[in-house]
C-alpha positions as CSV (number, residue, x, y, z in Angstrom):
1,M,151.9,87.5,79.9
2,K,148.6,84.8,81.0
3,K,149.3,85.5,84.4
4,R,149.7,89.1,84.0
5,I,145.7,88.9,82.5
6,V,144.5,86.6,85.0
7,A,145.4,88.8,87.8
8,I,144.0,91.6,86.1
9,A,140.6,89.8,86.5
10,C,141.1,89.1,89.1
11,A,141.9,92.4,90.6
12,A,138.7,93.2,88.0
13,A,136.3,91.2,90.6
14,L,137.4,92.1,93.5
15,M,136.8,95.8,92.7
16,L,133.2,95.0,91.5
17,A,132.5,93.1,94.4
18,L,133.5,96.6,96.6
19,P,130.3,98.0,96.1
20,T,128.4,95.3,97.6
21,L,130.1,95.2,101.0
22,A,131.0,99.1,101.2
23,W,127.3,100.5,101.7
24,A,125.9,98.7,104.6
25,A,123.0,100.6,105.8
26,P,123.1,101.1,109.7
27,S,121.3,98.7,111.8
28,P,118.0,100.1,113.5
29,S,117.2,101.3,116.7
30,N,115.2,101.7,119.7
31,N,114.2,97.5,119.4
32,G,113.8,95.4,122.0
33,T,113.0,91.9,122.2
34,A,111.7,88.7,124.8
35,T,110.5,85.2,124.9
36,G,108.0,84.5,127.5
37,D,108.1,80.7,128.9
38,N,105.3,79.4,127.1
39,G,107.2,80.1,123.4
40,V,105.4,83.5,122.8
41,S,107.7,86.2,121.3
42,A,107.6,90.0,121.0
43,V,109.4,92.3,119.0
44,V,109.0,96.1,119.8
45,K,110.3,98.7,117.2
46,A,109.6,102.3,118.3
47,G,109.8,105.4,116.0
48,S,110.8,107.8,118.6
49,G,112.7,107.7,121.7
50,T,114.1,104.6,123.9
51,I,112.9,101.3,124.8
52,E,114.5,100.8,128.3
53,S,113.5,96.7,128.2
54,V,111.0,94.2,126.6
55,A,110.1,91.5,129.6
56,S,107.6,88.4,130.1
57,T,105.8,88.9,132.7
58,S,103.3,87.1,134.5
59,A,101.2,90.2,135.6
60,K,97.9,90.7,133.5
61,A,96.7,94.1,132.0
62,S,94.6,95.6,134.6
63,N,91.4,95.6,131.9
64,V,91.7,91.4,131.4
65,P,88.2,90.1,132.4
66,A,88.0,87.7,135.3
67,G,88.4,84.1,134.1
68,T,90.7,84.7,130.4
69,D,92.9,83.2,129.7
70,I,96.1,84.6,128.6
71,V,98.7,83.4,126.7
72,A,101.5,85.7,126.9
73,S,102.4,88.8,129.0
74,F,104.9,91.3,127.9
75,E,105.8,94.7,130.1
76,V,107.7,97.1,127.9
77,K,109.3,100.0,129.6
78,G,110.7,103.1,127.9
79,D,109.6,107.1,127.0
80,A,109.2,106.0,123.0
81,T,106.2,106.7,121.5
82,N,104.5,105.3,118.1
83,V,105.5,102.0,118.5
84,D,104.9,99.0,116.7
85,L,104.5,95.2,118.1
86,T,104.7,92.5,116.6
87,F,103.7,88.9,119.3
88,N,104.7,85.7,118.0
89,V,102.5,82.8,119.3
90,G,103.1,80.7,116.4
91,A,101.7,79.2,113.2
92,K,98.9,76.6,115.3
93,Y,96.8,80.0,116.3
94,A,96.8,81.0,112.4
95,G,93.6,82.4,111.9
96,Y,92.3,82.4,115.1
97,A,90.6,85.4,116.7
98,Y,93.1,87.7,119.3
99,T,92.4,90.3,121.7
100,V,95.5,92.2,123.2
101,Y,94.9,93.9,126.7
102,V,96.9,97.3,127.1
103,Q,97.1,98.4,130.5
104,H,99.6,101.9,130.1
105,T,102.0,103.4,132.3
106,D,99.3,106.4,133.2
107,G,96.5,104.1,134.0
108,T,94.3,103.9,130.9
109,T,93.7,101.3,129.1
110,E,92.9,99.8,125.7
111,T,91.5,96.6,124.3
112,L,93.0,95.7,120.4
113,T,91.1,92.4,118.7
114,G,91.7,91.1,114.9
115,T,93.0,87.7,113.3
116,V,96.3,85.9,113.7
117,A,98.0,85.9,110.7
118,A,98.9,83.1,108.4
119,D,102.4,82.6,110.1
120,G,101.5,82.7,113.9
121,T,102.2,87.0,114.3
122,I,99.9,89.2,115.7
123,A,101.0,93.1,114.7
124,I,99.8,96.4,117.0
125,H,100.7,99.7,116.8
126,V,100.4,101.8,119.9
127,D,101.9,105.1,121.2
128,K,102.9,104.6,124.9
129,L,104.6,101.9,126.2
130,S,102.9,99.6,128.5
131,I,101.7,96.1,129.9
132,F,100.2,94.1,126.9
133,S,98.8,90.7,127.8
134,I,97.5,88.6,125.3
135,A,94.4,86.5,124.3
136,I,93.6,83.5,121.6
137,G,89.8,82.9,121.4
138,A,87.9,80.6,118.5
139,A,89.2,79.8,115.1
140,G,88.2,81.6,112.1
141,S,87.1,85.2,113.2
142,T,87.4,87.8,110.5
143,A,87.0,90.7,112.7
144,N,90.0,93.3,111.6
145,A,92.0,90.6,109.6
146,N,95.7,91.5,109.8
147,T,96.9,90.8,106.4
148,G,100.5,89.7,107.1
149,S,103.8,91.3,107.5
150,T,105.4,93.4,105.6
151,S,109.5,93.7,104.7
152,P,111.6,95.7,107.3
153,Q,113.1,99.4,106.0
154,T,116.7,98.8,105.7
155,G,117.7,102.2,104.5
156,V,119.9,100.9,101.7
157,D,120.1,103.5,98.5
158,L,120.8,100.7,95.6
159,G,120.6,103.4,93.3
160,T,124.5,104.6,94.5
161,V,125.2,100.7,94.4
162,A,124.5,99.7,91.3
163,G,126.4,103.6,89.5
164,A,129.5,102.5,91.2
165,T,129.3,99.5,89.3
166,V,129.3,100.3,86.3
167,V,131.5,103.0,86.7
168,T,134.3,100.4,88.2
169,A,133.2,98.1,85.5
170,I,134.3,100.7,82.7
171,A,137.2,101.4,84.8
172,A,138.4,97.6,84.7
173,G,137.1,97.2,80.4
174,A,139.0,100.5,79.8
175,V,142.4,99.0,82.2
176,F,142.4,95.0,80.0
177,V,141.9,96.8,76.5
178,A,144.8,98.9,77.3
179,L,146.9,96.2,78.3
180,R,145.8,94.5,75.4
181,K,146.7,96.4,73.0
182,K,150.3,96.5,74.7
183,V,150.2,92.9,74.8
184,T,149.8,92.8,71.4
185,E,152.4,95.3,70.1
């Protein structure tokens, strides 16, 4: 009889583990990554449209001033809009000022500035895909300070998982009580 109770307990444990395995969120789409020769990496996430490619390039944005040392350049191709880019330049640059020179595919340019986050990342937002050239300046600048990274949105609804777990636990308890009564009779 003890073997049956152990078997039922094991089955109940497997049933309780089921909700965490069954409801995984779909993988995010419209993403791209690349790493340059110098170890700088780029992660690109588009709100809409598609990203065809993300690649390290030796080409610089057309608005980079002469004599500026560029840490890395990336070319992002596609028709995506509402794009978030995160460049990881390394923790050694934490607190340094950065400038990202942007040359859009339509020929327009822009310049984005700020401070490298404590984890060595630079996060920017643009509405078009382009060539992005990154320059690192002096340490200690506080202009447009980057507040750090944020947690990704996974899309998992834990309310459904919790509800299914509670219902399964109640059902397993009812089966255990019913079998226990049958054993004692």
